[in-house]
Biopython code that builds the backbone (N, CA, C, O; Angstrom):
import numpy as np
from Bio.PDB.StructureBuilder import StructureBuilder

atoms = [
    (1, "MET", "N", (-38.677, 44.071, -34.987)),
    (1, "MET", "CA", (-37.508, 44.394, -34.233)),
    (1, "MET", "C", (-36.296, 43.733, -34.877)),
    (1, "MET", "O", (-36.381, 42.604, -35.360)),
    (2, "VAL", "N", (-35.161, 44.442, -34.883)),
    (2, "VAL", "CA", (-33.950, 43.930, -35.508)),
    (2, "VAL", "C", (-32.974, 43.526, -34.415)),
    (2, "VAL", "O", (-32.690, 44.299, -33.500)),
    (3, "ASP", "N", (-32.468, 42.312, -34.523)),
    (3, "ASP", "CA", (-31.451, 41.850, -33.582)),
    (3, "ASP", "C", (-30.082, 42.250, -34.110)),
    (3, "ASP", "O", (-29.790, 42.072, -35.293)),
    (4, "ALA", "N", (-29.244, 42.789, -33.234)),
    (4, "ALA", "CA", (-27.896, 43.179, -33.647)),
    (4, "ALA", "C", (-27.028, 41.936, -33.750)),
    (4, "ALA", "O", (-27.032, 41.081, -32.864)),
    (5, "ASP", "N", (-26.287, 41.849, -34.843)),
    (5, "ASP", "CA", (-25.371, 40.724, -35.034)),
    (5, "ASP", "C", (-23.995, 41.151, -34.535)),
    (5, "ASP", "O", (-23.330, 41.975, -35.163)),
    (6, "LEU", "N", (-23.579, 40.599, -33.428)),
    (6, "LEU", "CA", (-22.286, 40.958, -32.838)),
    (6, "LEU", "C", (-21.225, 39.914, -33.127)),
    (6, "LEU", "O", (-20.198, 39.868, -32.449)),
    (7, "SER", "N", (-21.456, 39.085, -34.116)),
    (7, "SER", "CA", (-20.509, 38.016, -34.421)),
    (7, "SER", "C", (-19.217, 38.527, -35.043)),
    (7, "SER", "O", (-18.248, 37.774, -35.149)),
    (8, "ASP", "N", (-19.183, 39.797, -35.459)),
    (8, "ASP", "CA", (-17.962, 40.335, -36.058)),
    (8, "ASP", "C", (-16.929, 40.739, -35.002)),
    (8, "ASP", "O", (-15.857, 41.234, -35.349)),
    (9, "GLY", "N", (-17.237, 40.536, -33.731)),
    (9, "GLY", "CA", (-16.274, 40.812, -32.670)),
    (9, "GLY", "C", (-16.398, 42.193, -32.067)),
    (9, "GLY", "O", (-15.690, 42.509, -31.111)),
    (10, "LEU", "N", (-17.277, 43.022, -32.596)),
    (10, "LEU", "CA", (-17.455, 44.354, -32.047)),
    (10, "LEU", "C", (-18.502, 44.309, -30.954)),
    (10, "LEU", "O", (-19.581, 43.749, -31.149)),
    (11, "ALA", "N", (-18.203, 44.882, -29.827)),
    (11, "ALA", "CA", (-19.157, 44.917, -28.725)),
    (11, "ALA", "C", (-20.074, 46.116, -28.902)),
    (11, "ALA", "O", (-19.699, 47.095, -29.547)),
    (12, "ALA", "N", (-21.250, 46.047, -28.346)),
    (12, "ALA", "CA", (-22.204, 47.147, -28.440)),
    (12, "ALA", "C", (-21.650, 48.390, -27.752)),
    (12, "ALA", "O", (-21.818, 49.500, -28.257)),
    (13, "SER", "N", (-21.005, 48.223, -26.630)),
    (13, "SER", "CA", (-20.343, 49.341, -25.956)),
    (13, "SER", "C", (-19.047, 48.816, -25.345)),
    (13, "SER", "O", (-19.021, 47.715, -24.795)),
    (14, "PRO", "N", (-17.991, 49.586, -25.439)),
    (14, "PRO", "CA", (-16.709, 49.105, -24.906)),
    (14, "PRO", "C", (-16.780, 48.983, -23.388)),
    (14, "PRO", "O", (-17.383, 49.818, -22.714)),
    (15, "SER", "N", (-16.167, 47.950, -22.867)),
    (15, "SER", "CA", (-16.156, 47.782, -21.413)),
    (15, "SER", "C", (-15.062, 48.664, -20.822)),
    (15, "SER", "O", (-14.005, 48.857, -21.424)),
    (16, "ARG", "N", (-15.336, 49.190, -19.640)),
    (16, "ARG", "CA", (-14.352, 50.047, -18.983)),
    (16, "ARG", "C", (-13.330, 49.190, -18.267)),
    (16, "ARG", "O", (-13.671, 48.199, -17.621)),
    (17, "ARG", "N", (-12.102, 49.573, -18.387)),
    (17, "ARG", "CA", (-11.030, 48.840, -17.719)),
    (17, "ARG", "C", (-10.901, 49.357, -16.295)),
    (17, "ARG", "O", (-10.864, 50.565, -16.062)),
    (18, "ARG", "N", (-10.832, 48.449, -15.364)),
    (18, "ARG", "CA", (-10.641, 48.826, -13.969)),
    (18, "ARG", "C", (-9.153, 48.741, -13.659)),
    (18, "ARG", "O", (-8.537, 47.690, -13.834)),
    (19, "ARG", "N", (-8.588, 49.829, -13.208)),
    (19, "ARG", "CA", (-7.155, 49.888, -12.932)),
    (19, "ARG", "C", (-6.908, 49.783, -11.431)),
    (19, "ARG", "O", (-7.656, 50.332, -10.622)),
    (20, "SER", "N", (-5.863, 49.079, -11.085)),
    (20, "SER", "CA", (-5.512, 48.919, -9.672)),
    (20, "SER", "C", (-4.952, 50.235, -9.129)),
    (20, "SER", "O", (-4.555, 51.117, -9.891)),
    (21, "SER", "N", (-4.929, 50.349, -7.814)),
    (21, "SER", "CA", (-4.355, 51.547, -7.188)),
    (21, "SER", "C", (-2.900, 51.714, -7.584)),
    (21, "SER", "O", (-2.436, 52.832, -7.809)),
    (22, "GLU", "N", (-2.179, 50.601, -7.669)),
    (22, "GLU", "CA", (-0.765, 50.659, -8.052)),
    (22, "GLU", "C", (-0.608, 51.210, -9.465)),
    (22, "GLU", "O", (0.270, 52.035, -9.716)),
    (23, "GLU", "N", (-1.454, 50.759, -10.387)),
    (23, "GLU", "CA", (-1.380, 51.230, -11.771)),
    (23, "GLU", "C", (-1.751, 52.710, -11.860)),
    (23, "GLU", "O", (-1.106, 53.471, -12.581)),
    (24, "ARG", "N", (-2.787, 53.117, -11.129)),
    (24, "ARG", "CA", (-3.173, 54.535, -11.127)),
    (24, "ARG", "C", (-2.058, 55.385, -10.539)),
    (24, "ARG", "O", (-1.774, 56.473, -11.040)),
    (25, "ARG", "N", (-1.414, 54.885, -9.460)),
    (25, "ARG", "CA", (-0.309, 55.631, -8.846)),
    (25, "ARG", "C", (0.838, 55.809, -9.827)),
    (25, "ARG", "O", (1.414, 56.894, -9.911)),
    (26, "ARG", "N", (1.182, 54.755, -10.576)),
    (26, "ARG", "CA", (2.276, 54.859, -11.560)),
    (26, "ARG", "C", (1.938, 55.884, -12.642)),
    (26, "ARG", "O", (2.800, 56.662, -13.051)),
    (27, "ILE", "N", (0.692, 55.888, -13.104)),
    (27, "ILE", "CA", (0.280, 56.849, -14.134)),
    (27, "ILE", "C", (0.375, 58.266, -13.580)),
    (27, "ILE", "O", (0.888, 59.163, -14.250)),
    (28, "VAL", "N", (-0.117, 58.470, -12.356)),
    (28, "VAL", "CA", (-0.060, 59.799, -11.738)),
    (28, "VAL", "C", (1.385, 60.246, -11.579)),
    (28, "VAL", "O", (1.712, 61.389, -11.898)),
    (29, "GLU", "N", (2.255, 59.368, -11.092)),
    (29, "GLU", "CA", (3.660, 59.741, -10.897)),
    (29, "GLU", "C", (4.314, 60.120, -12.217)),
    (29, "GLU", "O", (5.190, 60.985, -12.255)),
    (30, "GLU", "N", (3.896, 59.483, -13.284)),
    (30, "GLU", "CA", (4.430, 59.833, -14.603)),
    (30, "GLU", "C", (3.997, 61.244, -14.999)),
    (30, "GLU", "O", (4.744, 61.951, -15.676)),
    (31, "THR", "N", (2.796, 61.663, -14.582)),
    (31, "THR", "CA", (2.327, 63.013, -14.920)),
    (31, "THR", "C", (3.029, 64.078, -14.097)),
    (31, "THR", "O", (2.999, 65.253, -14.463)),
    (32, "LEU", "N", (3.659, 63.695, -12.996)),
    (32, "LEU", "CA", (4.306, 64.667, -12.119)),
    (32, "LEU", "C", (5.730, 64.995, -12.552)),
    (32, "LEU", "O", (6.349, 65.898, -11.989)),
    (33, "GLY", "N", (6.253, 64.288, -13.529)),
    (33, "GLY", "CA", (7.605, 64.536, -14.008)),
    (33, "GLY", "C", (7.729, 65.900, -14.668)),
    (33, "GLY", "O", (6.761, 66.429, -15.215)),
    (34, "ALA", "N", (8.919, 66.457, -14.611)),
    (34, "ALA", "CA", (9.164, 67.767, -15.213)),
    (34, "ALA", "C", (8.870, 67.729, -16.709)),
    (34, "ALA", "O", (9.345, 66.845, -17.422)),
    (35, "GLY", "N", (8.094, 68.682, -17.172)),
    (35, "GLY", "CA", (7.785, 68.803, -18.593)),
    (35, "GLY", "C", (6.784, 67.786, -19.104)),
    (35, "GLY", "O", (6.567, 67.694, -20.313)),
    (36, "SER", "N", (6.168, 67.019, -18.217)),
    (36, "SER", "CA", (5.221, 66.007, -18.682)),
    (36, "SER", "C", (3.825, 66.605, -18.802)),
    (36, "SER", "O", (3.477, 67.544, -18.085)),
    (37, "SER", "N", (3.040, 66.060, -19.701)),
    (37, "SER", "CA", (1.684, 66.534, -19.962)),
    (37, "SER", "C", (0.695, 65.465, -19.510)),
    (37, "SER", "O", (0.836, 64.295, -19.865)),
    (38, "VAL", "N", (-0.309, 65.867, -18.725)),
    (38, "VAL", "CA", (-1.320, 64.918, -18.261)),
    (38, "VAL", "C", (-2.016, 64.289, -19.454)),
    (38, "VAL", "O", (-2.236, 63.078, -19.476)),
    (39, "ALA", "N", (-2.364, 65.096, -20.443)),
    (39, "ALA", "CA", (-3.068, 64.576, -21.625)),
    (39, "ALA", "C", (-2.217, 63.548, -22.365)),
    (39, "ALA", "O", (-2.725, 62.510, -22.790)),
    (40, "ARG", "N", (-0.934, 63.829, -22.521)),
    (40, "ARG", "CA", (-0.048, 62.915, -23.249)),
    (40, "ARG", "C", (0.121, 61.592, -22.494)),
    (40, "ARG", "O", (0.064, 60.517, -23.091)),
    (41, "VAL", "N", (0.328, 61.683, -21.184)),
    (41, "VAL", "CA", (0.492, 60.468, -20.373)),
    (41, "VAL", "C", (-0.802, 59.663, -20.382)),
    (41, "VAL", "O", (-0.771, 58.439, -20.511)),
    (42, "ALA", "N", (-1.933, 60.339, -20.246)),
    (42, "ALA", "CA", (-3.226, 59.648, -20.250)),
    (42, "ALA", "C", (-3.439, 58.925, -21.572)),
    (42, "ALA", "O", (-3.847, 57.763, -21.591)),
    (43, "ARG", "N", (-3.165, 59.605, -22.667)),
    (43, "ARG", "CA", (-3.334, 59.003, -23.997)),
    (43, "ARG", "C", (-2.428, 57.782, -24.156)),
    (43, "ARG", "O", (-2.832, 56.771, -24.730)),
    (44, "LYS", "N", (-1.208, 57.883, -23.646)),
    (44, "LYS", "CA", (-0.246, 56.777, -23.725)),
    (44, "LYS", "C", (-0.790, 55.521, -23.039)),
    (44, "LYS", "O", (-0.538, 54.401, -23.485)),
    (45, "HIS", "N", (-1.537, 55.722, -21.952)),
    (45, "HIS", "CA", (-2.062, 54.596, -21.176)),
    (45, "HIS", "C", (-3.518, 54.275, -21.503)),
    (45, "HIS", "O", (-4.120, 53.418, -20.857)),
    (46, "GLY", "N", (-4.089, 54.952, -22.500)),
    (46, "GLY", "CA", (-5.466, 54.669, -22.897)),
    (46, "GLY", "C", (-6.497, 55.128, -21.882)),
    (46, "GLY", "O", (-7.538, 54.495, -21.706)),
    (47, "VAL", "N", (-6.197, 56.239, -21.214)),
    (47, "VAL", "CA", (-7.092, 56.786, -20.193)),
    (47, "VAL", "C", (-7.487, 58.191, -20.620)),
    (47, "VAL", "O", (-6.698, 58.891, -21.256)),
    (48, "ASN", "N", (-8.693, 58.609, -20.278)),
    (48, "ASN", "CA", (-9.104, 59.980, -20.527)),
    (48, "ASN", "C", (-8.399, 60.878, -19.505)),
    (48, "ASN", "O", (-8.345, 60.553, -18.319)),
    (49, "ALA", "N", (-7.869, 61.991, -19.967)),
    (49, "ALA", "CA", (-7.144, 62.900, -19.074)),
    (49, "ALA", "C", (-8.032, 63.377, -17.928)),
    (49, "ALA", "O", (-7.541, 63.610, -16.823)),
    (50, "ASN", "N", (-9.334, 63.526, -18.179)),
    (50, "ASN", "CA", (-10.245, 63.965, -17.120)),
    (50, "ASN", "C", (-10.322, 62.958, -15.977)),
    (50, "ASN", "O", (-10.704, 63.323, -14.865)),
    (51, "GLN", "N", (-9.973, 61.722, -16.225)),
    (51, "GLN", "CA", (-9.966, 60.715, -15.164)),
    (51, "GLN", "C", (-8.682, 60.783, -14.346)),
    (51, "GLN", "O", (-8.671, 60.404, -13.175)),
    (52, "VAL", "N", (-7.610, 61.260, -14.953)),
    (52, "VAL", "CA", (-6.320, 61.300, -14.253)),
    (52, "VAL", "C", (-6.310, 62.380, -13.163)),
    (52, "VAL", "O", (-5.663, 62.203, -12.131)),
    (53, "PHE", "N", (-7.012, 63.482, -13.379)),
    (53, "PHE", "CA", (-6.997, 64.566, -12.393)),
    (53, "PHE", "C", (-7.549, 64.135, -11.027)),
    (53, "PHE", "O", (-6.951, 64.488, -10.010)),
    (54, "PRO", "N", (-8.667, 63.386, -10.954)),
    (54, "PRO", "CA", (-9.089, 62.882, -9.635)),
    (54, "PRO", "C", (-8.069, 61.918, -9.023)),
    (54, "PRO", "O", (-7.900, 61.884, -7.805)),
    (55, "TRP", "N", (-7.398, 61.143, -9.857)),
    (55, "TRP", "CA", (-6.358, 60.247, -9.350)),
    (55, "TRP", "C", (-5.231, 61.060, -8.739)),
    (55, "TRP", "O", (-4.677, 60.666, -7.712)),
    (56, "ARG", "N", (-4.877, 62.194, -9.351)),
    (56, "ARG", "CA", (-3.826, 63.054, -8.804)),
    (56, "ARG", "C", (-4.229, 63.586, -7.431)),
    (56, "ARG", "O", (-3.399, 63.685, -6.527)),
    (57, "ARG", "N", (-5.514, 63.929, -7.281)),
    (57, "ARG", "CA", (-6.010, 64.401, -5.989)),
    (57, "ARG", "C", (-5.902, 63.283, -4.943)),
    (57, "ARG", "O", (-5.469, 63.524, -3.816)),
    (58, "LEU", "N", (-6.294, 62.068, -5.319)),
    (58, "LEU", "CA", (-6.175, 60.928, -4.405)),
    (58, "LEU", "C", (-4.716, 60.688, -4.024)),
    (58, "LEU", "O", (-4.408, 60.399, -2.867)),
    (59, "TYR", "N", (-3.825, 60.808, -4.999)),
    (59, "TYR", "CA", (-2.389, 60.624, -4.767)),
    (59, "TYR", "C", (-1.893, 61.661, -3.759)),
    (59, "TYR", "O", (-1.188, 61.334, -2.805)),
    (60, "ARG", "N", (-2.278, 62.917, -3.991)),
    (60, "ARG", "CA", (-1.854, 64.006, -3.110)),
    (60, "ARG", "C", (-2.356, 63.778, -1.684)),
    (60, "ARG", "O", (-1.668, 64.107, -0.717)),
    (61, "ASP", "N", (-3.572, 63.208, -1.557)),
    (61, "ASP", "CA", (-4.156, 62.948, -0.242)),
    (61, "ASP", "C", (-3.671, 61.635, 0.370)),
    (61, "ASP", "O", (-4.093, 61.272, 1.468)),
    (62, "GLY", "N", (-2.786, 60.919, -0.333)),
    (62, "GLY", "CA", (-2.235, 59.672, 0.182)),
    (62, "GLY", "C", (-3.185, 58.492, 0.101)),
    (62, "GLY", "O", (-3.040, 57.533, 0.860)),
    (63, "LYS", "N", (-4.163, 58.540, -0.811)),
    (63, "LYS", "CA", (-5.174, 57.486, -0.898)),
    (63, "LYS", "C", (-4.935, 56.495, -2.033)),
    (63, "LYS", "O", (-5.800, 55.667, -2.319)),
    (64, "LEU", "N", (-3.777, 56.568, -2.681)),
    (64, "LEU", "CA", (-3.459, 55.590, -3.728)),
    (64, "LEU", "C", (-2.397, 54.606, -3.259)),
    (64, "LEU", "O", (-1.735, 53.965, -4.074)),
    (65, "GLY", "N", (-2.237, 54.490, -1.970)),
    (65, "GLY", "CA", (-1.257, 53.548, -1.441)),
    (65, "GLY", "C", (0.131, 54.158, -1.392)),
    (65, "GLY", "O", (0.385, 55.227, -1.947)),
    (66, "ALA", "N", (1.002, 53.462, -0.725)),
    (66, "ALA", "CA", (2.377, 53.940, -0.576)),
    (66, "ALA", "C", (3.180, 53.630, -1.825)),
    (66, "ALA", "O", (3.002, 52.571, -2.427)),
    (67, "PRO", "N", (4.061, 54.536, -2.222)),
    (67, "PRO", "CA", (4.936, 54.251, -3.354)),
    (67, "PRO", "C", (5.913, 53.144, -2.993)),
    (67, "PRO", "O", (6.148, 52.893, -1.811)),
    (68, "PRO", "N", (6.488, 52.474, -3.991)),
    (68, "PRO", "CA", (7.444, 51.403, -3.714)),
    (68, "PRO", "C", (8.643, 51.913, -2.923)),
    (68, "PRO", "O", (8.966, 53.100, -2.963)),
    (69, "GLN", "N", (9.298, 51.004, -2.203)),
    (69, "GLN", "CA", (10.477, 51.355, -1.407)),
    (69, "GLN", "C", (11.516, 52.051, -2.284)),
    (69, "GLN", "O", (11.786, 51.619, -3.405)),
    (70, "GLY", "N", (12.087, 53.118, -1.769)),
    (70, "GLY", "CA", (13.137, 53.820, -2.492)),
    (70, "GLY", "C", (12.616, 54.778, -3.548)),
    (70, "GLY", "O", (13.412, 55.415, -4.239)),
    (71, "ALA", "N", (11.309, 54.899, -3.694)),
    (71, "ALA", "CA", (10.763, 55.783, -4.717)),
    (71, "ALA", "C", (10.917, 57.249, -4.326)),
    (71, "ALA", "O", (11.087, 58.111, -5.187)),
    (72, "MET", "N", (10.858, 57.529, -3.025)),
    (72, "MET", "CA", (10.993, 58.908, -2.567)),
    (72, "MET", "C", (12.187, 59.008, -1.639)),
    (72, "MET", "O", (12.495, 58.079, -0.891)),
    (73, "LYS", "N", (12.849, 60.141, -1.700)),
    (73, "LYS", "CA", (13.978, 60.378, -0.810)),
    (73, "LYS", "C", (13.788, 61.734, -0.154)),
    (73, "LYS", "O", (13.342, 62.688, -0.792)),
    (74, "LEU", "N", (14.127, 61.812, 1.110)),
    (74, "LEU", "CA", (14.086, 63.079, 1.816)),
    (74, "LEU", "C", (15.448, 63.746, 1.686)),
    (74, "LEU", "O", (16.486, 63.089, 1.760)),
    (75, "LEU", "N", (15.428, 65.037, 1.494)),
    (75, "LEU", "CA", (16.665, 65.798, 1.373)),
    (75, "LEU", "C", (16.879, 66.609, 2.637)),
    (75, "LEU", "O", (15.918, 67.114, 3.216)),
    (76, "PRO", "N", (18.127, 66.742, 3.076)),
    (76, "PRO", "CA", (18.381, 67.554, 4.265)),
    (76, "PRO", "C", (18.146, 69.033, 3.959)),
    (76, "PRO", "O", (18.449, 69.518, 2.868)),
    (77, "VAL", "N", (17.603, 69.727, 4.940)),
    (77, "VAL", "CA", (17.299, 71.147, 4.775)),
    (77, "VAL", "C", (17.825, 71.883, 5.993)),
    (77, "VAL", "O", (17.668, 71.422, 7.123)),
    (78, "SER", "N", (18.446, 73.024, 5.760)),
    (78, "SER", "CA", (18.838, 73.871, 6.882)),
    (78, "SER", "C", (18.198, 75.241, 6.682)),
    (78, "SER", "O", (18.177, 75.778, 5.574)),
    (79, "VAL", "N", (17.683, 75.787, 7.763)),
    (79, "VAL", "CA", (16.984, 77.066, 7.712)),
    (79, "VAL", "C", (17.823, 78.084, 8.457)),
    (79, "VAL", "O", (18.298, 77.822, 9.562)),
    (80, "SER", "N", (18.002, 79.247, 7.847)),
    (80, "SER", "CA", (18.757, 80.303, 8.513)),
    (80, "SER", "C", (18.068, 81.635, 8.264)),
    (80, "SER", "O", (17.301, 81.793, 7.314)),
    (81, "ASP", "N", (18.365, 82.595, 9.147)),
    (81, "ASP", "CA", (17.810, 83.933, 8.972)),
    (81, "ASP", "C", (18.472, 84.604, 7.783)),
    (81, "ASP", "O", (19.623, 84.321, 7.451)),
    (82, "GLU", "N", (17.739, 85.485, 7.157)),
    (82, "GLU", "CA", (18.262, 86.185, 5.981)),
    (82, "GLU", "C", (19.469, 87.054, 6.347)),
    (82, "GLU", "O", (20.362, 87.252, 5.522)),
    (83, "GLU", "N", (19.499, 87.565, 7.564)),
    (83, "GLU", "CA", (20.593, 88.433, 7.995)),
    (83, "GLU", "C", (21.921, 87.689, 8.061)),
    (83, "GLU", "O", (22.977, 88.311, 7.942)),
    (84, "GLU", "N", (21.893, 86.391, 8.245)),
    (84, "GLU", "CA", (23.117, 85.615, 8.378)),
    (84, "GLU", "C", (23.748, 85.269, 7.031)),
    (84, "GLU", "O", (24.891, 84.813, 6.985)),
    (85, "LEU", "N", (23.029, 85.477, 5.953)),
    (85, "LEU", "CA", (23.553, 85.132, 4.639)),
    (85, "LEU", "C", (24.634, 86.120, 4.228)),
    (85, "LEU", "O", (24.519, 87.310, 4.523)),
    (86, "PRO", "N", (25.683, 85.655, 3.553)),
    (86, "PRO", "CA", (26.739, 86.576, 3.107)),
    (86, "PRO", "C", (26.203, 87.529, 2.040)),
    (86, "PRO", "O", (25.375, 87.162, 1.206)),
    (87, "LYS", "N", (26.699, 88.755, 2.093)),
    (87, "LYS", "CA", (26.294, 89.770, 1.113)),
    (87, "LYS", "C", (27.089, 89.561, -0.171)),
    (87, "LYS", "O", (28.279, 89.249, -0.115)),
    (88, "PRO", "N", (26.445, 89.728, -1.330)),
    (88, "PRO", "CA", (27.176, 89.568, -2.591)),
    (88, "PRO", "C", (28.206, 90.685, -2.768)),
    (88, "PRO", "O", (27.991, 91.817, -2.336)),
    (89, "ALA", "N", (29.311, 90.353, -3.402)),
    (89, "ALA", "CA", (30.368, 91.334, -3.653)),
    (89, "ALA", "C", (29.890, 92.326, -4.707)),
    (89, "ALA", "O", (29.205, 91.939, -5.654)),
    (90, "PRO", "N", (30.245, 93.601, -4.552)),
    (90, "PRO", "CA", (29.834, 94.591, -5.555)),
    (90, "PRO", "C", (30.558, 94.354, -6.885)),
    (90, "PRO", "O", (31.705, 93.909, -6.917)),
    (91, "VAL", "N", (29.869, 94.658, -7.957)),
    (91, "VAL", "CA", (30.442, 94.499, -9.295)),
    (91, "VAL", "C", (31.029, 95.844, -9.705)),
    (91, "VAL", "O", (30.361, 96.875, -9.644)),
    (92, "GLU", "N", (32.304, 95.812, -10.129)),
    (92, "GLU", "CA", (32.973, 97.057, -10.504)),
    (92, "GLU", "C", (33.539, 96.960, -11.909)),
    (92, "GLU", "O", (33.851, 95.875, -12.402)),
    (93, "GLY", "N", (33.662, 98.112, -12.540)),
    (93, "GLY", "CA", (34.362, 98.202, -13.809)),
    (93, "GLY", "C", (33.629, 97.646, -15.019)),
    (93, "GLY", "O", (34.264, 97.358, -16.033)),
    (94, "VAL", "N", (32.333, 97.488, -14.945)),
    (94, "VAL", "CA", (31.584, 96.998, -16.100)),
    (94, "VAL", "C", (30.641, 98.106, -16.542)),
    (94, "VAL", "O", (29.575, 98.287, -15.953)),
    (95, "PRO", "N", (31.033, 98.863, -17.593)),
    (95, "PRO", "CA", (30.153, 99.949, -18.046)),
    (95, "PRO", "C", (28.923, 99.379, -18.767)),
    (95, "PRO", "O", (29.019, 98.414, -19.525)),
    (96, "LEU", "N", (27.791, 99.989, -18.514)),
    (96, "LEU", "CA", (26.546, 99.585, -19.167)),
    (96, "LEU", "C", (26.219, 100.576, -20.263)),
    (96, "LEU", "O", (26.347, 101.786, -20.076)),
    (97, "ARG", "N", (25.793, 100.060, -21.414)),
    (97, "ARG", "CA", (25.402, 100.935, -22.519)),
    (97, "ARG", "C", (23.890, 100.982, -22.609)),
    (97, "ARG", "O", (23.207, 99.988, -22.361)),
    (98, "ALA", "N", (23.389, 102.122, -22.958)),
    (98, "ALA", "CA", (21.937, 102.288, -23.101)),
    (98, "ALA", "C", (21.476, 101.895, -24.476)),
    (98, "ALA", "O", (20.284, 101.971, -24.774)),
]
sb = StructureBuilder()
sb.init_structure("model")
sb.init_model(0)
sb.init_chain("A")
sb.init_seg("    ")
for serial, (resi, resn, name, xyz) in enumerate(atoms, 1):
    if name == "N":
        sb.init_residue(resn, " ", resi, " ")
    sb.init_atom(name, np.array(xyz, "f"), 0.0, 1.0, " ", f" {name:<3s}", serial, name[0])
structure = sb.get_structure()
């Protein structure tokens, strides 16, 4: 039988890093930005993209803890019937060419 010499600093198998809920939430929020790629964000943080998708589900379900104060803002919304909206003015004098 041969004993493995691990004195060169290489481990037999890499240990998995355990990330806190706060760290997972920050990574997920980074993936939600406009034009961001889950794969790119995951690679940036040394995580497999396949692991980020379950974190996104947990985030959506509110299971990754509350975001820091001021992270989210509610916007005012007003709802009206379509009939109450002003009608657009007709466009005149612009000939169209085929």
